[in-house]
N, C-alpha and C positions, 0 to 999 in steps of 0.2 A: 488360555494360550493366546499370545499376541500374534496378530497377522503381520507379516513382513510387508513393508511398503515398497512399491516399485520405485525406480529412480524418478519417474515422472511424478508420482505422489509426493516423494520427498522434496522435489523441486517446487511443487505447488505449495506445500506447507511452508517451506523456507521463504518463498516470495510473499505469502500472506503475512508472515511474521515481520518481514522487513518493511512492508508497506504500513503495517500497523504502527511500527516504531517511528517511521518517518512522519506519519500523520500526528501521532502524539507529540513528537518533538516540535512540529510546526504549530500545534495548538498552544504549547507552552510558550513559544517565542513570539507568537502572533504573526508569523510569516505566512504568506499565501502559498498554496500548492499549485504547481503547474500541471495541468491535465490536458489531454487531447479531447476536444469537443467539436463536433461538426466539421472535422477536417482541419481544425486550427488548434494551436496551443493557446490556452487561456489560463489566467491565474484565478483561483477561487480561494475563499476563506477556508481554512482547515476545519472550522466549525460546521461548514456546510457539506463536508464529505462524510 
């Protein structure tokens, strides 16, 4: 029997899937990812994420 996911669990799963897709796309195109680090927005290589 499958456990029903809460709205919060569904949102978390959807966010993880979306982030994974963005990282894959950036790896393919060679574009850096913008992330928040030490209180600042910085660009990092998608290969390092």
